[in-house]
Phi, psi and omega in degrees: 000129172253125179258132175249123184245126179154190190282154167236134182213179177250122172274129172261106190252134178302139176287176182301331180290336180078001181291140183300324183286345184258089179242123181267128176285128178232140176293136183194204192101132185308306179298319178301312179300321179298316180296315179297317179298318177298317178299319180293330178282346177102007177283142174289117194224145173231149179248133182238109188196186170231123187235141181296155174270007179284183185297321177296318179298320178297323177294321178296314177299318179298321179296324177293314181297324180301329182259010176081016180281132179289125182250015183292341179265006180276126174274150180241153180213159180275349180292160182289165177280140174297141178242142175232122178266119183266142170239133185252121179281172183300330180272004179092352179290150187245140170241160187222146164238143191242149174238100193236353185292127176069023183269162190294318188293338181291342186260021175303142173236144184296133179287159179291330182207157175274159177303150178302139178081012180294125179254336183206151174228133182249137182230162172157177172064215189300330185298336179265010180245315190274116178275157005276354183299326183303318180293327178291319176294322177298318177301317180295320178300311183294320182290321178297315179298318180296334178274002179085013179279138178292128182240142176237150180225128170237100184302323176044063191301129170241088191302329180294342178265356186254104184288331182230097185298318182295321179295321179293318180299321178293321179294319177304314180298326181289340179281334192303324177297343180257010185248129176273317180229121176255122176237132180205162179275164175303320180297317178296320180298317179295319181294320182285329186080164183093180182227161177305321181294321177296317180294319178300324181295342181269353175148322184301151177274344177197151173234128177242128179246129176268142185233035179060228180294347180274358173100208185226154176221136180244144179236139177235158186298337181278011181094359180295144178214115188231130183226153174224151177284166175286160176272128179300135182199148171278108187282124170273307169199169184257011182299125177084358183296313179296325178293323176296321176300315177307310183296317181297320178296313180296316179299314181293320177295320179297318181297332179265010182053043184244022176274068178208166181299327180273345187301308182300318180294332183280355181290324182072182185297315182295314181297315179294321179300314179296316182295315181292323177295321176300314179296321180295319178296316180297316180295322180298318178298318178300318181293340181279357183238154177284133179075184181277093179232079181292160184283159170270163183302322184291347179273355183231162168276073189292156177295000000 
């Protein structure tokens, strides 16, 4: 079982016309997209979050169930669903503005226990920024790591939601001893400061950096450095691409029985090459579609 912990929200995405008044609601949120992608790839997955009981929340729950994701760890609330308004640049990259005050996902509380058979827990994005939920997710991260569960972190920085950048950077560093796999974009790496080698020294077993069309690169504590180019694709938008990478990495590591602190280092050049190429292919398919629509297993040469 892979557990994904974090927010679920509604992305309001410009329609093909690009008119401001034409915004299509799409199910989203980094952790939510990761859970859906894992379900589509065939991984046994559970989602751990707090979701509104409003119509948007029901749609979010429905999307998880459609892909076979276990929702028994989802808390429900009467508060509204968080909204994110997306703007799409000419190159397909997405920017966001958020409506988060008084929303359901911010009131998440850490569960007493993880689902039976949990092998990994994935964290990231807004859920680690917006209090009081952020502290609860942090508590869950630290407790899962202390129990020997493989943990992944994708900071997926949304700078507009972070009131004190220096405080967040310090908090990020404090998480690293509890992180098994750190995945982040080049943009996030620049914003956070530091280097993969510095982050590895604090605890992670691997760091993976996404470089858009230029592909992915992985770093391991033994000095390993493995890279693959991006997959050529006609980009519609990049919404959900990084979340798809998260899911592909977790799915591939699970298939190789490498969801352990020693697992990533043991892959070697061949293993990392195959895993990163798989993640690049999955992300490319997502980029070829509007909104966060990760691929199904039958669309890939899945592990």
